[in-house]
C-alpha positions, 0 to 999 in steps of 0.5 A: 124738471125740464125735458132733456132732448136727444138726437133721436128726438129731433124731427125735421119739419116737413117741406110745406111744398111737398116731399117730391124731389125736384128735377132739372129735366125741363119739358122740351115744348116740341109743339111750341109755335113761333112768334114775333113780339110786337109790344110789351105792357106790364108783364103782358106780351103781344105776339104775332104768330108765324105763318106756315112759311115761318114768316110774320104776316102783317095782314089779318086772317081772311076767309076764302071758300069757307076756309080760314087762311093763315094771316096775322094771328095776334096773341097775348102771352105771359113769360114762363117763370124760368125767363123772369130775369131775361129782358123780352123786347119788341123784335124778339122771336119767341116760342109759345105754348098754351092757348095760341088761338088769339081769342079775346081773354086767352093767354099763351105762355112764352117759354123760349127766346130764340137766338137774337141776330142783332140786339140794340142796347144803351146804358143810362149814361157813360158811367153806368155799366148797366145795359138796357135792351131796347129792341132785338133782331133789327135790320135797319136803324133809322136815326131821325133828326130834324133840320130845325125845331129842334136843331140837329143833335150831332152828339146823339146822332154820333152816339146812335151810330156807334150803338148801331155799329156795335149791334151790327145794324145798318144805320140810316140817317132820316132828315125831317122838316127839310121844307123848313131848312135844307139838309145841307149841313147834315149832308156835309158833315157825314159826306165822307162817312158812308152813312146813307141819308134820306130826306123827308118833309112831312106836314104833321097835319096832312092826312096819311096816305095809303102806301101799299103797292099799286099800278101807279107806284112811280107817280105816287113815289115822285109826289110823296116826300116819304117814299124813299124812306118807305122803300128803304124799310120795305121788307125789313125790321126797322127801328126809329130812334131820335130826340123827342120832337124830331118827327118820329111819330109823325113819320110812323103815322105816314108809313103806318096810317093805322098806327095813330101814334100821338104827336106833339109840339116842340117847347118854345122855351127849351127847344125840346120835344115832349115825349108822346110815345111812352113805349116801343111798339112794332108796327106792320108796314103795308109794303112788307116788314115791320117798323118799331117806334121808340120813345124819344131819348135825350141820352144814349150811354155807351159804357157797354161799347169798347174802343175798337167798336167806337172807332168803326163808327167813324169810317172816315177816320179809321184809316188814319189810326193805322199810322198812329203809334202803338197804344195811341189813345187818339185824344188831342194830347196823345203824342204822335196821333195822326188823326189831326194831320189826316183831317187837316189834309181834307181826307176826312171830308168837309165834316172831318173837324167836327167828326174828330171832335165828336170822336174824342168826346166819346173815347173816354166813355168807352168801356 
Protein backbone atom coordinates (compact mmCIF):
# COMPACT_ATOMS: atom_id res chain seq x y z
CA UNK A 1 0.00 0.00 0.00
CA UNK A 2 1.36 3.40 -1.01
CA UNK A 3 2.24 5.80 1.77
CA UNK A 4 -0.01 8.79 2.19
CA UNK A 5 1.97 11.99 2.80
CA UNK A 6 0.64 14.71 5.08
CA UNK A 7 1.65 18.33 5.56
CA UNK A 8 3.73 17.52 8.60
CA UNK A 9 5.77 15.06 6.51
CA UNK A 10 7.10 17.80 4.21
CA UNK A 11 10.72 18.67 4.82
CA UNK A 12 12.18 21.53 2.72
CA UNK A 13 15.51 20.85 1.09
CA UNK A 14 18.27 22.79 2.88
CA UNK A 15 19.82 25.68 1.03
CA UNK A 16 23.00 24.32 -0.57
CA UNK A 17 24.61 27.76 -0.15
CA UNK A 18 24.00 27.79 3.56
CA UNK A 19 21.18 28.97 5.80
CA UNK A 20 22.73 32.24 6.88
CA UNK A 21 20.40 35.12 5.86
CA UNK A 22 21.74 37.51 3.25
CA UNK A 23 22.37 41.14 4.05
CA UNK A 24 22.11 44.28 1.93
CA UNK A 25 24.80 45.99 3.94
CA UNK A 26 27.83 46.36 1.69
CA UNK A 27 31.37 47.11 2.93
CA UNK A 28 32.21 50.80 2.67
CA UNK A 29 35.76 50.19 1.40
CA UNK A 30 36.92 53.31 3.21
CA UNK A 31 40.55 52.37 2.58
CA UNK A 32 40.10 51.97 -1.19
CA UNK A 33 42.57 53.83 -3.41
CA UNK A 34 41.71 55.78 -6.55
CA UNK A 35 42.96 54.94 -10.01
CA UNK A 36 42.56 55.77 -13.71
CA UNK A 37 41.60 52.93 -16.07
CA UNK A 38 44.03 52.94 -19.00
CA UNK A 39 43.21 49.65 -20.76
CA UNK A 40 40.63 46.87 -20.77
CA UNK A 41 41.51 43.34 -21.88
CA UNK A 42 39.24 40.31 -21.44
CA UNK A 43 38.00 41.11 -17.97
CA UNK A 44 41.28 42.57 -16.75
CA UNK A 45 41.68 46.30 -16.14
CA UNK A 46 44.97 48.18 -16.21
CA UNK A 47 44.81 51.04 -13.70
CA UNK A 48 47.23 53.87 -12.81
CA UNK A 49 46.97 54.76 -9.13
CA UNK A 50 46.53 58.36 -8.02
CA UNK A 51 49.40 60.11 -6.27
CA UNK A 52 49.21 61.91 -2.93
CA UNK A 53 47.69 64.97 -4.65
CA UNK A 54 44.95 62.97 -6.35
CA UNK A 55 46.56 63.25 -9.80
CA UNK A 56 47.43 60.40 -12.13
CA UNK A 57 51.18 60.66 -12.87
CA UNK A 58 52.57 59.44 -16.16
CA UNK A 59 56.17 58.95 -14.99
CA UNK A 60 57.34 55.75 -13.25
CA UNK A 61 58.27 55.73 -9.55
CA UNK A 62 61.88 56.77 -8.86
CA UNK A 63 64.18 56.38 -5.89
CA UNK A 64 65.68 59.45 -4.22
CA UNK A 65 68.06 59.14 -1.26
CA UNK A 66 66.88 55.66 -0.45
CA UNK A 67 63.21 56.56 -0.62
CA UNK A 68 60.80 55.52 -3.33
CA UNK A 69 58.80 58.50 -4.63
CA UNK A 70 55.17 58.03 -5.65
CA UNK A 71 55.17 57.97 -9.44
CA UNK A 72 52.88 56.07 -11.76
CA UNK A 73 52.03 52.75 -10.12
CA UNK A 74 50.24 50.46 -12.56
CA UNK A 75 48.10 47.62 -11.24
CA UNK A 76 45.94 44.93 -12.81
CA UNK A 77 42.42 44.55 -11.41
CA UNK A 78 39.22 42.59 -11.80
CA UNK A 79 35.78 44.03 -11.20
CA UNK A 80 33.68 43.18 -8.15
CA UNK A 81 30.57 41.07 -8.75
CA UNK A 82 28.15 43.95 -8.17
CA UNK A 83 29.74 45.83 -11.12
CA UNK A 84 29.52 42.98 -13.63
CA UNK A 85 26.67 44.63 -15.58
CA UNK A 86 28.31 48.07 -15.77
CA UNK A 87 30.64 49.11 -18.58
CA UNK A 88 34.14 50.08 -17.44
CA UNK A 89 36.12 51.94 -20.09
CA UNK A 90 39.43 53.81 -20.45
CA UNK A 91 39.22 57.16 -18.68
CA UNK A 92 37.08 55.87 -15.82
CA UNK A 93 38.23 56.89 -12.35
CA UNK A 94 37.69 53.90 -10.06
CA UNK A 95 38.38 52.77 -6.50
CA UNK A 96 40.40 49.66 -5.73
CA UNK A 97 40.96 47.33 -2.79
CA UNK A 98 43.17 44.30 -2.30
CA UNK A 99 46.73 44.06 -3.54
CA UNK A 100 47.52 47.43 -5.11
CA UNK A 101 51.29 47.04 -5.01
CA UNK A 102 51.50 46.57 -8.77
CA UNK A 103 53.78 43.55 -8.35
CA UNK A 104 53.68 41.13 -11.28
CA UNK A 105 51.13 38.38 -10.77
CA UNK A 106 48.98 40.33 -8.26
CA UNK A 107 45.35 41.36 -8.73
CA UNK A 108 43.42 44.21 -7.14
CA UNK A 109 39.62 44.34 -6.98
CA UNK A 110 37.71 47.20 -8.58
CA UNK A 111 34.83 48.05 -6.26
CA UNK A 112 33.49 51.44 -7.42
CA UNK A 113 33.21 53.63 -10.50
CA UNK A 114 33.25 57.27 -9.46
CA UNK A 115 30.92 59.82 -11.02
CA UNK A 116 31.82 60.48 -14.65
CA UNK A 117 32.31 64.06 -15.78
CA UNK A 118 31.80 63.19 -19.45
CA UNK A 119 30.81 60.01 -21.27
CA UNK A 120 31.32 59.43 -24.98
CA UNK A 121 28.75 57.04 -26.44
CA UNK A 122 27.63 55.78 -29.82
CA UNK A 123 25.10 53.26 -31.11
CA UNK A 124 25.73 50.64 -33.78
CA UNK A 125 23.47 52.49 -36.22
CA UNK A 126 20.69 55.08 -36.24
CA UNK A 127 17.97 52.47 -35.65
CA UNK A 128 19.63 50.66 -32.75
CA UNK A 129 18.79 52.26 -29.39
CA UNK A 130 21.50 50.23 -27.64
CA UNK A 131 24.33 52.51 -26.58
CA UNK A 132 27.98 51.56 -26.52
CA UNK A 133 30.19 53.44 -24.06
CA UNK A 134 33.55 54.32 -25.62
CA UNK A 135 35.51 56.41 -23.10
CA UNK A 136 34.85 58.44 -19.95
CA UNK A 137 36.04 61.69 -18.35
CA UNK A 138 37.49 63.05 -21.60
CA UNK A 139 38.14 66.80 -21.98
CA UNK A 140 38.97 66.97 -25.69
CA UNK A 141 37.82 64.89 -28.66
CA UNK A 142 40.34 64.99 -31.48
CA UNK A 143 38.43 64.20 -34.67
CA UNK A 144 41.17 63.05 -37.01
CA UNK A 145 40.63 63.32 -40.77
CA UNK A 146 42.97 63.28 -43.75
CA UNK A 147 42.86 65.67 -46.68
CA UNK A 148 43.45 62.75 -49.06
CA UNK A 149 44.02 58.96 -49.04
CA UNK A 150 41.34 58.54 -47.75
CA UNK A 151 39.30 61.62 -48.64
CA UNK A 152 37.50 63.42 -45.79
CA UNK A 153 34.28 61.82 -44.59
CA UNK A 154 32.17 64.87 -43.75
CA UNK A 155 29.33 62.65 -42.60
CA UNK A 156 31.50 60.99 -39.94
CA UNK A 157 32.98 64.32 -38.89
CA UNK A 158 29.52 65.82 -38.35
CA UNK A 159 28.38 62.74 -36.43
CA UNK A 160 31.45 62.87 -34.21
CA UNK A 161 30.81 66.56 -33.55
CA UNK A 162 27.25 65.75 -32.49
CA UNK A 163 28.52 63.02 -30.15
CA UNK A 164 31.04 65.46 -28.64
CA UNK A 165 28.39 68.12 -28.00
CA UNK A 166 26.09 65.47 -26.53
CA UNK A 167 28.82 64.36 -24.10
CA UNK A 168 29.95 67.87 -23.19
CA UNK A 169 33.41 67.30 -24.70
CA UNK A 170 35.36 70.03 -26.51
CA UNK A 171 35.83 69.01 -30.18
CA UNK A 172 39.09 69.59 -32.03
CA UNK A 173 39.35 68.86 -35.75
CA UNK A 174 42.84 67.48 -36.52
CA UNK A 175 43.65 67.46 -40.23
CA UNK A 176 46.45 65.11 -41.34
CA UNK A 177 48.36 64.62 -44.61
CA UNK A 178 48.30 68.34 -45.37
CA UNK A 179 51.65 67.85 -47.08
CA UNK A 180 49.76 65.93 -49.80
CA UNK A 181 46.81 68.32 -50.13
CA UNK A 182 46.03 71.57 -48.28
CA UNK A 183 43.14 71.70 -45.82
CA UNK A 184 41.38 74.52 -47.71
CA UNK A 185 38.11 72.61 -48.26
CA UNK A 186 37.84 71.53 -44.63
CA UNK A 187 38.57 75.00 -43.29
CA UNK A 188 36.01 76.54 -45.61
CA UNK A 189 33.29 74.08 -44.66
CA UNK A 190 33.69 74.63 -40.91
CA UNK A 191 34.74 78.29 -40.99
CA UNK A 192 31.49 79.56 -39.42
CA UNK A 193 31.03 76.67 -36.98
CA UNK A 194 33.52 77.87 -34.38
CA UNK A 195 35.21 74.45 -34.35
CA UNK A 196 38.97 74.68 -33.77
CA UNK A 197 41.03 73.20 -36.61
CA UNK A 198 44.71 72.24 -36.41
CA UNK A 199 46.90 70.78 -39.13
CA UNK A 200 49.43 67.98 -38.85
CA UNK A 201 51.57 66.68 -41.71
CA UNK A 202 53.47 63.72 -40.30
CA UNK A 203 55.61 61.32 -42.29
CA UNK A 204 54.59 57.81 -41.12
CA UNK A 205 58.16 56.61 -41.73
CA UNK A 206 59.75 59.39 -39.67
CA UNK A 207 61.42 58.63 -36.37
CA UNK A 208 59.42 59.74 -33.29
CA UNK A 209 60.86 62.75 -31.50
CA UNK A 210 61.01 63.61 -27.83
CA UNK A 211 58.10 65.93 -27.00
CA UNK A 212 59.10 66.76 -23.44
CA UNK A 213 59.54 70.39 -22.41
CA UNK A 214 63.04 71.72 -22.93
CA UNK A 215 64.87 75.04 -23.16
CA UNK A 216 64.51 74.97 -26.94
CA UNK A 217 60.72 74.53 -26.99
CA UNK A 218 60.12 77.50 -29.29
CA UNK A 219 62.60 76.34 -31.92
CA UNK A 220 61.41 72.77 -31.77
CA UNK A 221 57.73 73.71 -31.96
CA UNK A 222 58.35 75.78 -35.08
CA UNK A 223 59.97 72.79 -36.77
CA UNK A 224 57.55 70.03 -35.70
CA UNK A 225 54.25 69.77 -37.60
CA UNK A 226 52.53 68.13 -34.62
CA UNK A 227 53.57 70.78 -32.07
CA UNK A 228 50.24 72.62 -32.11
CA UNK A 229 48.34 69.36 -31.61
CA UNK A 230 50.58 68.46 -28.66
CA UNK A 231 50.01 71.87 -27.08
CA UNK A 232 46.21 71.61 -27.45
CA UNK A 233 46.22 68.24 -25.66
CA UNK A 234 48.70 69.17 -22.95
CA UNK A 235 47.52 68.51 -19.39
CA UNK A 236 44.12 67.13 -20.49
CA UNK A 237 42.51 63.75 -21.11
CA UNK A 238 41.91 63.49 -24.85
CA UNK A 239 40.56 60.89 -27.27
CA UNK A 240 41.27 60.45 -30.97
CA UNK A 241 38.47 59.22 -33.25
CA UNK A 242 38.20 58.86 -36.98
CA UNK A 243 38.15 56.50 -39.95
CA UNK A 244 40.80 53.82 -40.34
CA UNK A 245 43.74 55.09 -42.38
CA UNK A 246 43.53 58.79 -41.51
CA UNK A 247 46.66 58.66 -39.33
CA UNK A 248 45.42 58.28 -35.72
CA UNK A 249 47.99 55.66 -34.79
CA UNK A 250 50.77 57.55 -36.61
CA UNK A 251 49.86 60.72 -34.71
CA UNK A 252 49.71 58.74 -31.46
CA UNK A 253 53.20 57.32 -32.06
CA UNK A 254 54.56 60.85 -32.58
CA UNK A 255 52.87 62.29 -29.50
CA UNK A 256 53.70 59.21 -27.39
CA UNK A 257 56.90 57.68 -28.82
CA UNK A 258 56.76 54.72 -26.43
CA UNK A 259 53.27 53.74 -27.61
CA UNK A 260 54.42 51.84 -30.73
CA UNK A 261 50.87 51.61 -32.07
CA UNK A 262 50.60 49.56 -35.26
CA UNK A 263 50.07 51.54 -38.47
CA UNK A 264 48.71 50.44 -41.85
CA UNK A 265 48.16 51.46 -45.43
CA UNK A 266 44.97 52.55 -47.23
CA UNK A 267 43.47 50.00 -49.61
CA UNK A 268 44.03 51.14 -53.22
CA UNK A 269 40.74 49.58 -54.38
CA UNK A 270 38.27 50.62 -51.65
CA UNK A 271 40.05 53.78 -50.50
CA UNK A 272 39.56 52.66 -46.90
CA UNK A 273 42.03 52.03 -44.15
CA UNK A 274 42.54 48.80 -42.29
CA UNK A 275 41.93 48.49 -38.55
CA UNK A 276 45.36 48.49 -36.89
CA UNK A 277 44.24 49.46 -33.36
CA UNK A 278 42.04 46.71 -31.95
CA UNK A 279 41.16 48.32 -28.63
CA UNK A 280 41.07 51.68 -26.92
CA UNK A 281 44.09 52.43 -24.77
CA UNK A 282 44.97 55.42 -22.59
CA UNK A 283 48.56 56.61 -23.04
CA UNK A 284 50.56 59.19 -21.03
CA UNK A 285 51.58 62.39 -22.81
CA UNK A 286 55.12 63.46 -21.97
CA UNK A 287 54.02 67.10 -21.54
CA UNK A 288 51.31 65.99 -19.13
CA UNK A 289 47.85 64.57 -19.69
CA UNK A 290 46.56 61.39 -21.26
CA UNK A 291 45.72 60.40 -24.84
CA UNK A 292 43.18 57.68 -25.67
CA UNK A 293 43.64 56.07 -29.09
CA UNK A 294 40.55 54.24 -30.34
CA UNK A 295 40.04 51.71 -33.15
CA UNK A 296 38.96 53.22 -36.48
CA UNK A 297 35.18 53.53 -36.92
CA UNK A 298 33.13 53.35 -40.09
CA UNK A 299 29.83 54.27 -38.48
CA UNK A 300 28.76 56.51 -35.61
CA UNK A 301 25.13 55.88 -34.70
CA UNK A 302 23.24 58.74 -33.03
CA UNK A 303 20.05 57.01 -31.93
CA UNK A 304 20.73 58.11 -28.34
CA UNK A 305 20.91 61.85 -29.24
CA UNK A 306 17.85 64.12 -29.07
CA UNK A 307 16.96 66.82 -31.62
CA UNK A 308 18.06 69.80 -29.53
CA UNK A 309 21.50 68.32 -28.93
CA UNK A 310 21.86 67.63 -32.63
CA UNK A 311 21.09 71.25 -33.49
CA UNK A 312 23.70 72.48 -30.99
CA UNK A 313 26.40 70.79 -33.07
CA UNK A 314 25.56 73.18 -35.94
CA UNK A 315 26.05 76.56 -34.17
CA UNK A 316 26.09 78.50 -37.44
CA UNK A 317 22.48 77.36 -38.08
CA UNK A 318 21.01 77.50 -34.57
CA UNK A 319 20.19 81.23 -34.65
CA UNK A 320 17.97 80.78 -37.72
CA UNK A 321 15.81 78.17 -35.97
CA UNK A 322 14.53 80.85 -33.56
CA UNK A 323 12.41 82.29 -36.41
CA UNK A 324 11.02 78.92 -37.51
CA UNK A 325 7.36 78.16 -36.74
CA UNK A 326 6.55 76.12 -33.66
CA UNK A 327 6.98 72.39 -34.28
CA UNK A 328 9.19 72.96 -37.33
CA UNK A 329 11.09 69.79 -38.27
CA UNK A 330 13.75 71.80 -40.15
CA UNK A 331 13.57 69.35 -43.03
CA UNK A 332 13.53 70.48 -46.66
CA UNK A 333 9.73 70.09 -46.97
CA UNK A 334 8.96 71.76 -43.62
CA UNK A 335 6.64 74.78 -44.25
CA UNK A 336 8.00 78.09 -43.02
CA UNK A 337 11.48 76.78 -42.17
CA UNK A 338 13.94 79.68 -42.16
CA UNK A 339 17.12 77.66 -42.58
CA UNK A 340 17.20 77.89 -46.39
CA UNK A 341 16.89 81.68 -46.34
CA UNK A 342 19.59 81.91 -43.68
CA UNK A 343 22.04 79.84 -45.72
CA UNK A 344 21.17 81.59 -49.02
CA UNK A 345 21.99 84.94 -47.39
CA UNK A 346 25.48 83.64 -46.54
CA UNK A 347 24.94 83.86 -42.78
CA UNK A 348 26.13 80.27 -42.27
CA UNK A 349 29.45 80.88 -44.02
CA UNK A 350 30.83 79.39 -47.23
CA UNK A 351 30.14 75.87 -46.00
CA UNK A 352 26.54 76.59 -45.05
CA UNK A 353 24.93 74.62 -47.89
CA UNK A 354 26.76 71.38 -47.17
CA UNK A 355 26.33 71.78 -43.41
CA UNK A 356 22.57 72.26 -43.82
CA UNK A 357 22.40 69.17 -46.01
CA UNK A 358 24.27 67.22 -43.35
CA UNK A 359 21.93 68.47 -40.62
CA UNK A 360 18.87 67.36 -42.58
CA UNK A 361 20.38 63.93 -43.18
CA UNK A 362 20.95 63.49 -39.45
CA UNK A 363 17.62 64.84 -38.16
CA UNK A 364 15.61 61.65 -38.91
CA UNK A 365 18.17 59.60 -36.94
CA UNK A 366 17.68 61.41 -33.62
CA UNK A 367 15.92 59.77 -30.75
